[in-house]
A tleap script that builds the chain and sets N, CA, C and O, in Angstrom:
source leaprc.protein.ff14SB
mol = sequence {
  NMET SER THR ARG VAL ILE LEU ALA ASP ASP
  GLU MET HIE ILE LEU ARG ALA ALA GLU PHE
  LYS LEU LYS ARG SER GLY PHE ASP VAL THR
  CYS VAL GLU ASP GLY GLN ALA ALA TRP GLU
  LYS ILE GLN GLU GLY LEU PRO ASP ILE LEU
  ILE THR ASP TYR HIE MET PRO ARG MET ASP
  GLY LEU GLU LEU CYS ARG LYS VAL ARG GLN
  THR PRO GLU THR ALA ASP LEU PRO ILE VAL
  MET LEU THR ALA LYS GLY PHE ASP LEU SER
  GLY GLU ASP GLU THR ALA ASP LEU ASN ILE
  ALA ALA VAL LEU ALA LYS PRO PHE SER PRO
  ARG GLY LEU VAL LEU CYS ILE GLN GLU VAL
  ILE GLU THR GLY LYS TYR VAL PRO ARG VAL
  ALA THR CPHE
}
set mol.1.N position { 130.660 112.554 114.848 }
set mol.1.CA position { 130.984 111.657 113.757 }
set mol.1.C position { 131.751 112.435 112.696 }
set mol.1.O position { 131.377 113.553 112.344 }
set mol.2.N position { 132.824 111.840 112.191 }
set mol.2.CA position { 133.663 112.570 111.243 }
set mol.2.C position { 133.073 112.545 109.825 }
set mol.2.O position { 132.318 111.645 109.457 }
set mol.3.N position { 133.437 113.541 109.066 }
set mol.3.CA position { 132.984 113.678 107.694 }
set mol.3.C position { 133.618 112.590 106.838 }
set mol.3.O position { 134.835 112.404 106.853 }
set mol.4.N position { 132.777 111.867 106.088 }
set mol.4.CA position { 133.261 110.789 105.218 }
set mol.4.C position { 133.569 111.352 103.834 }
set mol.4.O position { 132.718 111.969 103.193 }
set mol.5.N position { 134.810 111.125 103.386 }
set mol.5.CA position { 135.298 111.654 102.115 }
set mol.5.C position { 135.730 110.501 101.221 }
set mol.5.O position { 136.435 109.596 101.668 }
set mol.6.N position { 135.310 110.530 99.960 }
set mol.6.CA position { 135.918 109.669 98.957 }
set mol.6.C position { 136.813 110.556 98.122 }
set mol.6.O position { 136.371 111.563 97.570 }
set mol.7.N position { 138.080 110.172 98.034 }
set mol.7.CA position { 139.096 110.930 97.315 }
set mol.7.C position { 139.584 110.080 96.151 }
set mol.7.O position { 140.161 109.014 96.364 }
set mol.8.N position { 139.358 110.541 94.921 }
set mol.8.CA position { 139.721 109.790 93.719 }
set mol.8.C position { 140.756 110.561 92.914 }
set mol.8.O position { 140.505 111.678 92.463 }
set mol.9.N position { 141.923 109.947 92.740 }
set mol.9.CA position { 142.985 110.553 91.939 }
set mol.9.C position { 143.953 109.454 91.537 }
set mol.9.O position { 144.284 108.590 92.350 }
set mol.10.N position { 144.412 109.477 90.288 }
set mol.10.CA position { 145.332 108.439 89.825 }
set mol.10.C position { 146.795 108.796 90.053 }
set mol.10.O position { 147.675 107.999 89.727 }
set mol.11.N position { 147.076 109.963 90.600 }
set mol.11.CA position { 148.449 110.343 90.930 }
set mol.11.C position { 148.688 110.021 92.400 }
set mol.11.O position { 148.181 110.703 93.290 }
set mol.12.N position { 149.466 108.977 92.636 }
set mol.12.CA position { 149.646 108.450 93.983 }
set mol.12.C position { 150.200 109.487 94.956 }
set mol.12.O position { 149.764 109.531 96.107 }
set mol.13.N position { 151.141 110.318 94.531 }
set mol.13.CA position { 151.710 111.305 95.456 }
set mol.13.C position { 150.661 112.328 95.896 }
set mol.13.O position { 150.677 112.772 97.044 }
set mol.14.N position { 149.763 112.701 95.011 }
set mol.14.CA position { 148.690 113.636 95.373 }
set mol.14.C position { 147.692 112.944 96.290 }
set mol.14.O position { 147.247 113.517 97.285 }
set mol.15.N position { 147.350 111.721 95.950 }
set mol.15.CA position { 146.405 110.947 96.752 }
set mol.15.C position { 146.909 110.791 98.185 }
set mol.15.O position { 146.162 111.029 99.134 }
set mol.16.N position { 148.158 110.398 98.345 }
set mol.16.CA position { 148.703 110.153 99.687 }
set mol.16.C position { 148.888 111.445 100.488 }
set mol.16.O position { 148.617 111.467 101.688 }
set mol.17.N position { 149.345 112.516 99.843 }
set mol.17.CA position { 149.525 113.787 100.558 }
set mol.17.C position { 148.172 114.326 101.033 }
set mol.17.O position { 148.044 114.778 102.171 }
set mol.18.N position { 147.172 114.275 100.159 }
set mol.18.CA position { 145.840 114.761 100.536 }
set mol.18.C position { 145.232 113.866 101.611 }
set mol.18.O position { 144.629 114.358 102.564 }
set mol.19.N position { 145.390 112.556 101.460 }
set mol.19.CA position { 144.865 111.625 102.464 }
set mol.19.C position { 145.462 111.905 103.837 }
set mol.19.O position { 144.742 111.943 104.834 }
set mol.20.N position { 146.765 112.098 103.890 }
set mol.20.CA position { 147.450 112.368 105.156 }
set mol.20.C position { 146.891 113.621 105.823 }
set mol.20.O position { 146.563 113.602 107.010 }
set mol.21.N position { 146.783 114.706 105.065 }
set mol.21.CA position { 146.294 115.972 105.618 }
set mol.21.C position { 144.832 115.852 106.058 }
set mol.21.O position { 144.456 116.350 107.119 }
set mol.22.N position { 144.017 115.195 105.245 }
set mol.22.CA position { 142.598 115.070 105.583 }
set mol.22.C position { 142.406 114.218 106.840 }
set mol.22.O position { 141.603 114.562 107.707 }
set mol.23.N position { 143.132 113.122 106.937 }
set mol.23.CA position { 143.012 112.266 108.123 }
set mol.23.C position { 143.488 113.010 109.370 }
set mol.23.O position { 142.874 112.898 110.431 }
set mol.24.N position { 144.569 113.762 109.248 }
set mol.24.CA position { 145.060 114.548 110.393 }
set mol.24.C position { 144.070 115.638 110.798 }
set mol.24.O position { 144.078 116.107 111.936 }
set mol.25.N position { 143.230 116.028 109.866 }
set mol.25.CA position { 142.215 117.049 110.148 }
set mol.25.C position { 140.903 116.442 110.620 }
set mol.25.O position { 139.920 117.157 110.815 }
set mol.26.N position { 140.883 115.129 110.804 }
set mol.26.CA position { 139.716 114.474 111.378 }
set mol.26.C position { 138.719 113.881 110.401 }
set mol.26.O position { 137.658 113.414 110.815 }
set mol.27.N position { 139.035 113.888 109.118 }
set mol.27.CA position { 138.139 113.311 108.125 }
set mol.27.C position { 138.327 111.805 108.037 }
set mol.27.O position { 139.426 111.296 108.260 }
set mol.28.N position { 137.258 111.098 107.713 }
set mol.28.CA position { 137.295 109.662 107.448 }
set mol.28.C position { 137.453 109.530 105.939 }
set mol.28.O position { 136.499 109.773 105.200 }
set mol.29.N position { 138.640 109.149 105.466 }
set mol.29.CA position { 138.981 109.209 104.044 }
set mol.29.C position { 139.111 107.813 103.438 }
set mol.29.O position { 139.769 106.934 103.995 }
set mol.30.N position { 138.474 107.632 102.290 }
set mol.30.CA position { 138.650 106.436 101.472 }
set mol.30.C position { 139.277 106.888 100.160 }
set mol.30.O position { 138.723 107.738 99.462 }
set mol.31.N position { 140.433 106.320 99.824 }
set mol.31.CA position { 141.140 106.705 98.608 }
set mol.31.C position { 140.986 105.643 97.530 }
set mol.31.O position { 141.045 104.443 97.800 }
set mol.32.N position { 140.789 106.108 96.307 }
set mol.32.CA position { 140.704 105.233 95.140 }
set mol.32.C position { 141.478 105.884 94.002 }
set mol.32.O position { 141.740 107.087 94.016 }
set mol.33.N position { 141.843 105.055 93.001 }
set mol.33.CA position { 142.711 105.538 91.938 }
set mol.33.C position { 142.017 105.834 90.614 }
set mol.33.O position { 142.679 106.218 89.649 }
set mol.34.N position { 140.706 105.664 90.548 }
set mol.34.CA position { 140.000 105.998 89.303 }
set mol.34.C position { 138.519 106.199 89.590 }
set mol.34.O position { 138.028 105.895 90.677 }
set mol.35.N position { 137.826 106.718 88.589 }
set mol.35.CA position { 136.410 107.031 88.745 }
set mol.35.C position { 135.528 105.818 88.954 }
set mol.35.O position { 134.554 105.882 89.705 }
set mol.36.N position { 135.854 104.708 88.299 }
set mol.36.CA position { 135.048 103.494 88.458 }
set mol.36.C position { 135.128 102.997 89.906 }
set mol.36.O position { 134.113 102.625 90.494 }
set mol.37.N position { 136.326 102.993 90.471 }
set mol.37.CA position { 136.480 102.571 91.868 }
set mol.37.C position { 135.754 103.527 92.806 }
set mol.37.O position { 135.191 103.099 93.813 }
set mol.38.N position { 135.764 104.824 92.479 }
set mol.38.CA position { 135.046 105.805 93.299 }
set mol.38.C position { 133.542 105.506 93.263 }
set mol.38.O position { 132.886 105.514 94.304 }
set mol.39.N position { 132.997 105.241 92.071 }
set mol.39.CA position { 131.581 104.942 91.943 }
set mol.39.C position { 131.220 103.700 92.761 }
set mol.39.O position { 130.183 103.665 93.424 }
set mol.40.N position { 132.085 102.679 92.710 }
set mol.40.CA position { 131.834 101.459 93.471 }
set mol.40.C position { 131.811 101.739 94.980 }
set mol.40.O position { 130.968 101.204 95.699 }
set mol.41.N position { 132.737 102.577 95.454 }
set mol.41.CA position { 132.769 102.936 96.886 }
set mol.41.C position { 131.521 103.734 97.271 }
set mol.41.O position { 130.970 103.542 98.355 }
set mol.42.N position { 131.085 104.615 96.397 }
set mol.42.CA position { 129.872 105.401 96.667 }
set mol.42.C position { 128.679 104.459 96.813 }
set mol.42.O position { 127.822 104.665 97.672 }
set mol.43.N position { 128.628 103.433 95.980 }
set mol.43.CA position { 127.529 102.470 96.047 }
set mol.43.C position { 127.559 101.663 97.346 }
set mol.43.O position { 126.511 101.244 97.837 }
set mol.44.N position { 128.750 101.444 97.904 }
set mol.44.CA position { 128.887 100.696 99.159 }
set mol.44.C position { 128.394 101.505 100.355 }
set mol.44.O position { 127.885 100.941 101.324 }
set mol.45.N position { 128.544 102.816 100.287 }
set mol.45.CA position { 128.134 103.679 101.388 }
set mol.45.C position { 128.314 105.125 100.992 }
set mol.45.O position { 129.417 105.546 100.643 }
set mol.46.N position { 127.244 105.884 101.044 }
set mol.46.CA position { 127.269 107.279 100.604 }
set mol.46.C position { 128.179 108.119 101.489 }
set mol.46.O position { 127.969 108.191 102.700 }
set mol.47.N position { 129.199 108.763 100.892 }
set mol.47.CA position { 130.057 109.655 101.675 }
set mol.47.C position { 129.373 111.004 101.888 }
set mol.47.O position { 128.286 111.247 101.364 }
set mol.48.N position { 130.012 111.868 102.654 }
set mol.48.CA position { 129.507 113.227 102.846 }
set mol.48.C position { 129.945 114.147 101.717 }
set mol.48.O position { 129.295 115.153 101.434 }
set mol.49.N position { 131.073 113.786 101.064 }
set mol.49.CA position { 131.602 114.607 99.977 }
set mol.49.C position { 132.491 113.740 99.087 }
set mol.49.O position { 133.124 112.792 99.551 }
set mol.50.N position { 132.525 114.087 97.799 }
set mol.50.CA position { 133.371 113.422 96.819 }
set mol.50.C position { 134.402 114.422 96.318 }
set mol.50.O position { 134.058 115.520 95.880 }
set mol.51.N position { 135.671 114.031 96.386 }
set mol.51.CA position { 136.754 114.821 95.809 }
set mol.51.C position { 137.294 113.984 94.656 }
set mol.51.O position { 137.770 112.870 94.873 }
set mol.52.N position { 137.226 114.506 93.437 }
set mol.52.CA position { 137.655 113.708 92.285 }
set mol.52.C position { 138.533 114.498 91.332 }
set mol.52.O position { 138.305 115.678 91.067 }
set mol.53.N position { 139.532 113.815 90.832 }
set mol.53.CA position { 140.370 114.356 89.778 }
set mol.53.C position { 139.574 114.345 88.485 }
set mol.53.O position { 138.639 113.558 88.338 }
set mol.54.N position { 139.931 115.200 87.558 }
set mol.54.CA position { 139.267 115.203 86.256 }
set mol.54.C position { 139.774 114.057 85.381 }
set mol.54.O position { 138.986 113.245 84.896 }
set mol.55.N position { 141.107 113.994 85.180 }
set mol.55.CA position { 141.701 112.977 84.307 }
set mol.55.C position { 142.075 111.739 85.094 }
set mol.55.O position { 142.990 111.776 85.917 }
set mol.56.N position { 141.363 110.623 84.844 }
set mol.56.CA position { 141.660 109.343 85.494 }
set mol.56.C position { 141.333 108.219 84.518 }
set mol.56.O position { 140.542 108.407 83.594 }
set mol.57.N position { 141.940 107.053 84.722 }
set mol.57.CA position { 141.605 105.912 83.867 }
set mol.57.C position { 140.236 105.321 84.230 }
set mol.57.O position { 139.655 105.659 85.261 }
set mol.58.N position { 139.752 104.465 83.397 }
set mol.58.CA position { 138.490 103.711 83.514 }
set mol.58.C position { 137.259 104.605 83.490 }
set mol.58.O position { 136.345 104.347 82.706 }
set mol.59.N position { 137.197 105.643 84.313 }
set mol.59.CA position { 136.090 106.603 84.294 }
set mol.59.C position { 136.659 107.936 84.753 }
set mol.59.O position { 137.173 108.045 85.866 }
set mol.60.N position { 136.570 108.953 83.897 }
set mol.60.CA position { 137.133 110.250 84.300 }
set mol.60.C position { 136.195 110.969 85.274 }
set mol.60.O position { 135.074 110.525 85.522 }
set mol.61.N position { 136.672 112.069 85.809 }
set mol.61.CA position { 135.927 112.799 86.831 }
set mol.61.C position { 134.586 113.333 86.357 }
set mol.61.O position { 133.609 113.296 87.105 }
set mol.62.N position { 134.522 113.832 85.118 }
set mol.62.CA position { 133.247 114.357 84.617 }
set mol.62.C position { 132.222 113.244 84.443 }
set mol.62.O position { 131.046 113.422 84.762 }
set mol.63.N position { 132.665 112.102 83.940 }
set mol.63.CA position { 131.742 110.977 83.794 }
set mol.63.C position { 131.243 110.522 85.168 }
set mol.63.O position { 130.067 110.200 85.337 }
set mol.64.N position { 132.147 110.499 86.138 }
set mol.64.CA position { 131.755 110.146 87.504 }
set mol.64.C position { 130.726 111.144 88.033 }
set mol.64.O position { 129.721 110.745 88.622 }
set mol.65.N position { 130.968 112.432 87.828 }
set mol.65.CA position { 130.021 113.456 88.284 }
set mol.65.C position { 128.658 113.291 87.617 }
set mol.65.O position { 127.624 113.423 88.271 }
set mol.66.N position { 128.656 113.004 86.317 }
set mol.66.CA position { 127.388 112.787 85.612 }
set mol.66.C position { 126.627 111.611 86.214 }
set mol.66.O position { 125.418 111.688 86.435 }
set mol.67.N position { 127.340 110.535 86.475 }
set mol.67.CA position { 126.717 109.333 87.039 }
set mol.67.C position { 126.141 109.630 88.425 }
set mol.67.O position { 125.040 109.190 88.755 }
set mol.68.N position { 126.898 110.380 89.232 }
set mol.68.CA position { 126.435 110.760 90.569 }
set mol.68.C position { 125.165 111.587 90.463 }
set mol.68.O position { 124.205 111.337 91.192 }
set mol.69.N position { 125.141 112.562 89.575 }
set mol.69.CA position { 123.981 113.454 89.452 }
set mol.69.C position { 122.753 112.744 88.865 }
set mol.69.O position { 121.622 113.128 89.162 }
set mol.70.N position { 122.963 111.725 88.044 }
set mol.70.CA position { 121.852 111.020 87.410 }
set mol.70.C position { 121.220 109.959 88.311 }
set mol.70.O position { 120.167 109.414 87.981 }
set mol.71.N position { 121.843 109.670 89.424 }
set mol.71.CA position { 121.352 108.642 90.341 }
set mol.71.C position { 120.641 109.326 91.500 }
set mol.71.O position { 121.266 110.101 92.223 }
set mol.72.N position { 119.363 109.064 91.698 }
set mol.72.CA position { 118.599 109.771 92.734 }
set mol.72.C position { 119.225 109.725 94.137 }
set mol.72.O position { 119.186 110.720 94.860 }
set mol.73.N position { 119.793 108.592 94.519 }
set mol.73.CA position { 120.360 108.463 95.866 }
set mol.73.C position { 121.625 109.302 96.068 }
set mol.73.O position { 121.987 109.611 97.203 }
set mol.74.N position { 122.295 109.670 94.977 }
set mol.74.CA position { 123.548 110.414 95.090 }
set mol.74.C position { 123.470 111.812 94.478 }
set mol.74.O position { 124.458 112.547 94.490 }
set mol.75.N position { 122.325 112.181 93.950 }
set mol.75.CA position { 122.189 113.419 93.184 }
set mol.75.C position { 122.606 114.677 93.941 }
set mol.75.O position { 123.043 115.649 93.325 }
set mol.76.N position { 122.479 114.674 95.259 }
set mol.76.CA position { 122.818 115.860 96.054 }
set mol.76.C position { 124.190 115.791 96.703 }
set mol.76.O position { 124.528 116.657 97.510 }
set mol.77.N position { 124.987 114.786 96.373 }
set mol.77.CA position { 126.315 114.626 96.963 }
set mol.77.C position { 127.211 115.809 96.592 }
set mol.77.O position { 127.368 116.100 95.407 }
set mol.78.N position { 127.801 116.498 97.571 }
set mol.78.CA position { 128.731 117.586 97.246 }
set mol.78.C position { 129.978 117.043 96.543 }
set mol.78.O position { 130.522 116.007 96.926 }
set mol.79.N position { 130.419 117.766 95.505 }
set mol.79.CA position { 131.576 117.341 94.712 }
set mol.79.C position { 132.571 118.477 94.581 }
set mol.79.O position { 132.205 119.623 94.320 }
set mol.80.N position { 133.852 118.132 94.770 }
set mol.80.CA position { 134.964 119.044 94.485 }
set mol.80.C position { 135.790 118.379 93.393 }
set mol.80.O position { 136.161 117.212 93.514 }
set mol.81.N position { 136.078 119.123 92.321 }
set mol.81.CA position { 136.852 118.609 91.187 }
set mol.81.C position { 138.280 119.143 91.265 }
set mol.81.O position { 138.499 120.332 91.496 }
set mol.82.N position { 139.246 118.248 91.069 }
set mol.82.CA position { 140.655 118.613 90.982 }
set mol.82.C position { 141.059 118.588 89.514 }
set mol.82.O position { 140.676 117.680 88.776 }
set mol.83.N position { 141.834 119.588 89.091 }
set mol.83.CA position { 142.279 119.638 87.698 }
set mol.83.C position { 143.760 119.954 87.635 }
set mol.83.O position { 144.330 120.528 88.563 }
set mol.84.N position { 144.373 119.569 86.525 }
set mol.84.CA position { 145.774 119.906 86.301 }
set mol.84.C position { 145.905 121.411 86.141 }
set mol.84.O position { 145.005 122.071 85.621 }
set mol.85.N position { 147.021 121.943 86.587 }
set mol.85.CA position { 147.243 123.387 86.485 }
set mol.85.C position { 147.140 123.828 85.025 }
set mol.85.O position { 147.726 123.218 84.131 }
set mol.86.N position { 146.409 124.865 84.815 }
set mol.86.CA position { 146.240 125.398 83.473 }
set mol.86.C position { 145.106 124.745 82.702 }
set mol.86.O position { 144.709 125.242 81.648 }
set mol.87.N position { 144.578 123.640 83.211 }
set mol.87.CA position { 143.461 122.982 82.533 }
set mol.87.C position { 142.183 123.670 82.946 }
set mol.87.O position { 141.953 123.931 84.127 }
set mol.88.N position { 141.361 123.957 81.973 }
set mol.88.CA position { 140.099 124.619 82.268 }
set mol.88.C position { 138.967 123.710 81.826 }
set mol.88.O position { 138.969 123.218 80.698 }
set mol.89.N position { 138.013 123.486 82.695 }
set mol.89.CA position { 136.819 122.766 82.265 }
set mol.89.C position { 136.186 123.609 81.170 }
set mol.89.O position { 136.446 124.809 81.086 }
set mol.90.N position { 135.367 123.002 80.337 }
set mol.90.CA position { 134.831 123.709 79.179 }
set mol.90.C position { 133.827 124.788 79.575 }
set mol.90.O position { 132.732 124.884 79.021 }
set mol.91.N position { 134.226 125.573 80.527 }
set mol.91.CA position { 133.412 126.702 80.940 }
set mol.91.C position { 132.660 126.434 82.232 }
set mol.91.O position { 132.527 125.296 82.681 }
set mol.92.N position { 132.183 127.507 82.804 }
set mol.92.CA position { 131.446 127.405 84.054 }
set mol.92.C position { 130.116 126.679 83.883 }
set mol.92.O position { 129.567 126.147 84.848 }
set mol.93.N position { 129.597 126.656 82.649 }
set mol.93.CA position { 128.328 125.978 82.401 }
set mol.93.C position { 128.399 124.508 82.784 }
set mol.93.O position { 127.461 123.965 83.369 }
set mol.94.N position { 129.528 123.857 82.449 }
set mol.94.CA position { 129.669 122.438 82.743 }
set mol.94.C position { 129.696 122.178 84.245 }
set mol.94.O position { 129.043 121.249 84.722 }
set mol.95.N position { 130.442 122.985 84.994 }
set mol.95.CA position { 130.479 122.790 86.446 }
set mol.95.C position { 129.127 123.149 87.058 }
set mol.95.O position { 128.714 122.531 88.039 }
set mol.96.N position { 128.442 124.127 86.503 }
set mol.96.CA position { 127.113 124.493 87.008 }
set mol.96.C position { 126.105 123.396 86.699 }
set mol.96.O position { 125.291 123.043 87.553 }
set mol.97.N position { 126.153 122.852 85.479 }
set mol.97.CA position { 125.230 121.775 85.099 }
set mol.97.C position { 125.386 120.555 85.991 }
set mol.97.O position { 124.406 119.879 86.304 }
set mol.98.N position { 126.618 120.274 86.399 }
set mol.98.CA position { 126.891 119.108 87.245 }
set mol.98.C position { 126.884 119.463 88.727 }
set mol.98.O position { 127.141 118.611 89.577 }
set mol.99.N position { 126.590 120.714 89.030 }
set mol.99.CA position { 126.544 121.183 90.419 }
set mol.99.C position { 127.832 120.841 91.170 }
set mol.99.O position { 127.796 120.312 92.281 }
set mol.100.N position { 128.966 121.152 90.543 }
set mol.100.CA position { 130.268 120.954 91.178 }
set mol.100.C position { 130.513 122.158 92.073 }
set mol.100.O position { 130.525 123.300 91.612 }
set mol.101.N position { 130.709 121.887 93.366 }
set mol.101.CA position { 130.804 122.961 94.357 }
set mol.101.C position { 132.084 123.765 94.238 }
set mol.101.O position { 132.098 124.959 94.537 }
set mol.102.N position { 133.173 123.115 93.798 }
set mol.102.CA position { 134.455 123.811 93.696 }
set mol.102.C position { 135.343 123.091 92.706 }
set mol.102.O position { 135.245 121.877 92.530 }
set mol.103.N position { 136.221 123.861 92.054 }
set mol.103.CA position { 137.246 123.309 91.178 }
set mol.103.C position { 138.578 123.829 91.697 }
set mol.103.O position { 138.805 125.038 91.759 }
set mol.104.N position { 139.459 122.897 92.071 }
set mol.104.CA position { 140.785 123.267 92.570 }
set mol.104.C position { 141.841 122.845 91.569 }
set mol.104.O position { 141.843 121.704 91.107 }
set mol.105.N position { 142.743 123.762 91.231 }
set mol.105.CA position { 143.830 123.459 90.304 }
set mol.105.C position { 144.987 122.811 91.054 }
set mol.105.O position { 145.316 123.199 92.175 }
set mol.106.N position { 145.600 121.812 90.413 }
set mol.106.CA position { 146.801 121.181 90.952 }
set mol.106.C position { 147.996 122.003 90.497 }
set mol.106.O position { 147.959 122.537 89.389 }
set mol.107.N position { 149.024 122.130 91.269 }
set mol.107.CA position { 149.110 121.624 92.641 }
set mol.107.C position { 148.298 122.517 93.575 }
set mol.107.O position { 148.271 123.738 93.420 }
set mol.108.N position { 147.655 121.905 94.520 }
set mol.108.CA position { 146.862 122.645 95.491 }
set mol.108.C position { 147.478 122.440 96.867 }
set mol.108.O position { 148.238 121.500 97.096 }
set mol.109.N position { 147.137 123.326 97.757 }
set mol.109.CA position { 147.601 123.215 99.128 }
set mol.109.C position { 146.717 122.218 99.867 }
set mol.109.O position { 145.493 122.350 99.836 }
set mol.110.N position { 147.313 121.213 100.538 }
set mol.110.CA position { 146.489 120.303 101.336 }
set mol.110.C position { 145.642 121.052 102.365 }
set mol.110.O position { 144.499 120.672 102.623 }
set mol.111.N position { 146.193 122.105 102.950 }
set mol.111.CA position { 145.433 122.931 103.903 }
set mol.111.C position { 144.264 123.609 103.195 }
set mol.111.O position { 143.166 123.707 103.743 }
set mol.112.N position { 144.510 124.076 101.970 }
set mol.112.CA position { 143.445 124.688 101.186 }
set mol.112.C position { 142.344 123.703 100.858 }
set mol.112.O position { 141.169 124.070 100.820 }
set mol.113.N position { 142.716 122.447 100.618 }
set mol.113.CA position { 141.717 121.414 100.359 }
set mol.113.C position { 140.846 121.196 101.590 }
set mol.113.O position { 139.629 121.054 101.476 }
set mol.114.N position { 141.463 121.170 102.756 }
set mol.114.CA position { 140.699 121.008 104.013 }
set mol.114.C position { 139.711 122.160 104.169 }
set mol.114.O position { 138.540 121.937 104.475 }
set mol.115.N position { 140.180 123.390 103.959 }
set mol.115.CA position { 139.303 124.556 104.080 }
set mol.115.C position { 138.169 124.502 103.058 }
set mol.115.O position { 137.030 124.852 103.368 }
set mol.116.N position { 138.485 124.062 101.841 }
set mol.116.CA position { 137.472 123.931 100.790 }
set mol.116.C position { 136.402 122.929 101.204 }
set mol.116.O position { 135.210 123.216 101.096 }
set mol.117.N position { 136.815 121.764 101.674 }
set mol.117.CA position { 135.860 120.733 102.090 }
set mol.117.C position { 134.972 121.250 103.214 }
set mol.117.O position { 133.755 121.067 103.189 }
set mol.118.N position { 135.581 121.889 104.188 }
set mol.118.CA position { 134.795 122.413 105.312 }
set mol.118.C position { 133.755 123.412 104.828 }
set mol.118.O position { 132.604 123.366 105.263 }
set mol.119.N position { 134.141 124.301 103.944 }
set mol.119.CA position { 133.204 125.311 103.443 }
set mol.119.C position { 132.105 124.690 102.593 }
set mol.119.O position { 130.944 125.086 102.695 }
set mol.120.N position { 132.462 123.716 101.750 }
set mol.120.CA position { 131.455 123.060 100.914 }
set mol.120.C position { 130.457 122.316 101.790 }
set mol.120.O position { 129.254 122.376 101.536 }
set mol.121.N position { 130.927 121.625 102.807 }
set mol.121.CA position { 130.029 120.896 103.711 }
set mol.121.C position { 129.096 121.872 104.435 }
set mol.121.O position { 127.910 121.589 104.606 }
set mol.122.N position { 129.631 123.015 104.858 }
set mol.122.CA position { 128.833 123.986 105.619 }
set mol.122.C position { 127.885 124.805 104.746 }
set mol.122.O position { 126.758 125.090 105.150 }
set mol.123.N position { 128.346 125.189 103.531 }
set mol.123.CA position { 127.561 126.136 102.727 }
set mol.123.C position { 127.087 125.597 101.387 }
set mol.123.O position { 126.200 126.180 100.764 }
set mol.124.N position { 127.662 124.498 100.939 }
set mol.124.CA position { 127.304 123.951 99.637 }
set mol.124.C position { 128.139 124.471 98.493 }
set mol.124.O position { 127.991 124.013 97.360 }
set mol.125.N position { 129.022 125.428 98.770 }
set mol.125.CA position { 129.902 125.947 97.726 }
set mol.125.C position { 131.188 126.452 98.353 }
set mol.125.O position { 131.297 126.587 99.572 }
set mol.126.N position { 132.165 126.730 97.489 }
set mol.126.CA position { 133.467 127.215 97.940 }
set mol.126.C position { 133.813 128.465 97.170 }
set mol.126.O position { 133.739 128.491 95.941 }
set mol.127.N position { 134.189 129.496 97.887 }
set mol.127.CA position { 134.642 130.738 97.277 }
set mol.127.C position { 136.106 130.906 97.651 }
set mol.127.O position { 136.419 131.190 98.807 }
set mol.128.N position { 137.026 130.731 96.665 }
set mol.128.CA position { 138.458 130.885 96.980 }
set mol.128.C position { 138.749 132.271 97.521 }
set mol.128.O position { 138.200 133.269 97.052 }
set mol.129.N position { 139.604 132.314 98.495 }
set mol.129.CA position { 140.008 133.591 99.100 }
set mol.129.C position { 141.335 134.027 98.513 }
set mol.129.O position { 142.237 133.213 98.315 }
set mol.130.N position { 141.446 135.300 98.240 }
set mol.130.CA position { 142.705 135.861 97.731 }
set mol.130.C position { 143.411 136.482 98.922 }
set mol.130.O position { 142.837 137.276 99.668 }
set mol.131.N position { 144.671 136.101 99.082 }
set mol.131.CA position { 145.460 136.651 100.206 }
set mol.131.C position { 145.695 138.140 99.965 }
set mol.131.O position { 146.016 138.563 98.854 }
set mol.132.N position { 145.534 138.902 101.002 }
set mol.132.CA position { 145.824 140.335 100.920 }
set mol.132.C position { 146.940 140.650 101.887 }
set mol.132.O position { 146.970 140.126 103.000 }
set mol.133.N position { 147.848 141.493 101.474 }
set mol.133.CA position { 149.004 141.836 102.317 }
set mol.133.C position { 149.025 143.313 102.603 }
set mol.133.O position { 149.920 143.796 103.296 }
savepdb mol mol.pdb
quit
């Protein structure tokens, strides 16, 4: 059975590129354009992992993460947060408090996203690798 992913991002080009790569890698992907729609999809059926952008309309990524963590049925859902390049969450404390497994800066590599999801599903966290030459 394939890994079920909810992917939430309001930038259509990022959403479609990530969706394409994830589906080609065997993931069952549901795409939504904001945090409220992501929450509604989670309520319809618990995914294996949530990938969410930070800045979105109706409900931003942090609010979505808070809602997920405060709900007993979803409290353990693995989450990966996407952020704009150069944007920093207000410190590691916030990602630790919300148990966010990984934070990926945009633009990110679709292949890197696949590797991140696989590692988070297997280990519960993601440790970015630095290329060595």
